N, C-alpha and C positions, 0 to 999 in steps of 0.2 A: 147489778146496777151500780154505777159509780156514785160514790158518796162525796158530793161537792161541798166544799167549805164547811166541813165538820171538824170537831175537835178530836180526831182520831189519834190514838196513841201509837199507831203504826206508821205515822208520817215519817218519811225520810227526806231530809233536806236535799235540794238539788246538788249535783256533783260539783266538785271543786273547780272544774274547768269553767263552768258557767259563772261562778263567782269571780274567777280570774278575768274573764272577758269583760264582765260588767265593770269590775273595779278599774281595769285598764282604761276603758272608755271614759268613765267619770273622772278619773285622776287627770286625764289629759284635758278634758273640757272644763271641768269645774274646779279642779285642784283643791279638793276638800281638805279641811284642817280639822283634826279631832282633838278634843280636850276631855279628860276625865275617864278615859277607857280603863285606867287602872282601878277605878272605883268599882268595877264590875267583877262578879264571880260566877263562873259557870255552874258551880255546885248548888248555889241558891237561886231558884227561879225568882223572877221579879216582874212587876208590872211597869213597863216603860211607858210613861205618859208624856206626850210631846205636843208642841204647837204645830199647827198646819200652816205651811206657807202657800203662796199663791199657786193654785192648781195642783199643788201637792206632788209635783213631778220629781222633786228631790227629797221628799220626805220618806225615808225608809230605804229606797233603792240604793242610795249612796252609802249608807252605813250598815245595812244588813250583811252584805258580803264581808265588809271590814271586820265586824265583830265575830263573824263565823271563822274567818281566817286567823285572827289574832287571839281570840279568847275561846273559840269553840262554842260560842253562844249563837243560837239561831233564833231570831225573833219571829214569833207567830203573830201576824197582824190581825186585829179584830176589824172587820169591815162591815159597811152598811149592807143590809139585806138586798138592796137594789142590785148588788153585784151578781147575785144568783140568777137574776133574770136575763143576763146577757150571756148566751151559750159559750162563745169562744173565750170571752173574758173570764168567765167563772172557772174555766179549765186552767187558764193561766194563773189566776189567783190561788186555786187549789194546789197547783204544782209548786207554788212558792210558799205554801203554808198558811194562806189566808183562811180565816174562820169567821162566820157570821157573828156579829156582836150581839150576844144575848146572854142571859144569866146562866143557862145550862152549859153552853159552850165554854164560857169563862171559868165556871166551876170545874169543869172537866179538865181544862188546861192546867188550872192551879193544882188539882189533885195529881197531875202528871209532873208537877214541878217544872213546868215549861216557862220559857221567857216570852212574855206577851207584850205586844206593841199596840197602844191605843191612842187615838186622837179624839179627845172629848168634844172638840169643836166640829168634828165630822166634815161633811161636804160643805156645810154652810161657812165654815172657817176657811176652807180651801178656795171657795168661790167668793172671796171677800170683795168688799166695796173699796173705792179709792181711799177712803179715810181710815181704813182698818189695818194698815201695815203693821205687822208684828203684834197684833192685839189678840189676846185669848178671848174667843167668842164662845164661851161654854154655857151660857145661859144658866138654867137651873139644873144642870146635869151633875148628879152625885153618884151615878151608878158605879163608876170605876172605883170610887172611894169605898162604897158599900162592899164591893167584891173583895177589895184588898183587906179591909178590916175584918170582914167575916171569915176570911181564910188566913188571917195573920200574915198576909203577903207584903213584902217590901215594895215600895213605889220608887222607881228611879225616874226623876224628872229629866226630860231630854229637850234641849233648846236648840233651835236651828236659826241661823242667820244667813241671809243672802238670797234665799228662795223667793222673797217678796220683791226682788229687784231684777228678776229674770225677764219680766215682761212689763210693758206699760199698759195700764188699763185704759182702753178707749171708751168703752161703755160698760158700766157695772150693772149688777142685777137690780139695784135700786132704781136706776134709770129705765131699765128694761121693764120692770114691773109698773112703772109710772106711765109707760107708753101704751099705745093701743094693743101691743102684743100682750102686755101684762093684763089688760082688761079681758082679752080673749082667754088667757089662762085662768083667770079668776072665775070666769063664767062657765068654764068646763070643769066639772067636778073631778073627772079622772085626771086630767092634766094638772089641776091644782093640787090634788092629793099626791100624785107621783112626784111633782116638783116641789112639794112641801111649801106651797104658798110663795114660791120664788127662791127658796133656799138652795135648791138643786140646779139653779140656772147659772152656768159658767159665765164669767164676764167676757166681753169681746176684747181681745188683747193683741198687741203686736210685739214681736221680739226683735231679734237681730236683723238690722236693716229693714225693719217693717215686716219681716216674715214671721212664720209660725215657729221658727227655731228660737230656743231660749238664748238670751245673751250669755256669753261666756264669763259669768261672774264667779268669783271664788265663794264657796259655800263653807260655813263653819258650823260645827256641832259641839255641844257640851253635854256630857253625861254626868249629871250631878250626883252627889252622894245619896245613897239610898235613904228613904224616909221609912222608918220602921213603924209597923202598925200592931205588933203583937201586944204592946203595952195596953191597948184598948180592950183586949180579951173578948173580941167579937161584938163589943157594944157599939151598935150603929146609931146611936142617938144623934139628933140634929147637931148638937154641939160638937161631938167628935167628928162628924162629917165635915162641918165647917172648918174645924181646926186643921184637919189633914189636907183638905182641898186648898185652903189658903197657903199652907206650907208649900204645896206643889206649885201653885201659881207664882208665889214669891221667888221660889228657886229658879223657875224658868225665866221670869222677867230679869232677875239678877244676872243670870248667865248670859242673856241676850245683851244686857248693858255692858258686861265685862268683855264680851266678844266685840262689841262695837268699839270700845276703848282700845282693845288690842288691834283691831283693824285700822283704826285711825292712826295709832302710833306707828304701825308698820308702814302705812301709807306715807306718813310724814318722813320716815327714814328713807323710803324709796325715792321720794321726791327730792330729798336732800342729796342723795347719791347722784341722781340725774343732773341736778343743778351743778354739783361739783364737777361732773364729767364735762358738762357743756362749757364750764368756765375755764377749763384747761386749754 
């Protein structure tokens, strides 16, 4: 019987050809720019903690092949257990190394010295509301910090910029839940539980030319310097959890701000070149 979305040590990353095809497509459409890859080491496994951008379509797929090709690092994504309930999708996720996000699986991956990717905001952050662009919506989640400190695992904050601009939000989940549809969901125990009170409801969006295609915006990523946790010697006191999580949050927000400045400056230079050409 197939073992779907498990932390198996026999996992073999997809072949290089698949990575080449994916990377060629995203390079052409999104023209991704990467910062901080030199901060990463294949020898030392790490917990890569990232912000989720709108719908999450560029979160992971754009840099997993890049890291594998350039550094030999293959990220194992921790995913919501809802993925195991979708037959075809769970096969795809398993093929690409996805693992259900729980304590046992995370411990197993860390014992194997794997490189692990996690989005603490989960689906709720990917299905964001209109006023939540580039916000970390992590609520009271400290599980990833507990796992890192318990195993003395380094945390690598990963910041993404551009993904929240691929679509325009027409109706967000907040408005959906305030409508008659939301009332129906709340009154149905199964639907309300499965949709987590509305957290798992995707916003209604429009992309390129009002279609479902994402806008061809440039995407930026920063891999921040690792945050070491060995100094805490496995002590997962509330104070230590707060300290480490705050460090991760600040690193991501700082990186997003730096990328915004970089993008703005590059845009200004490009506009200047265009103006100079037009004036000749």
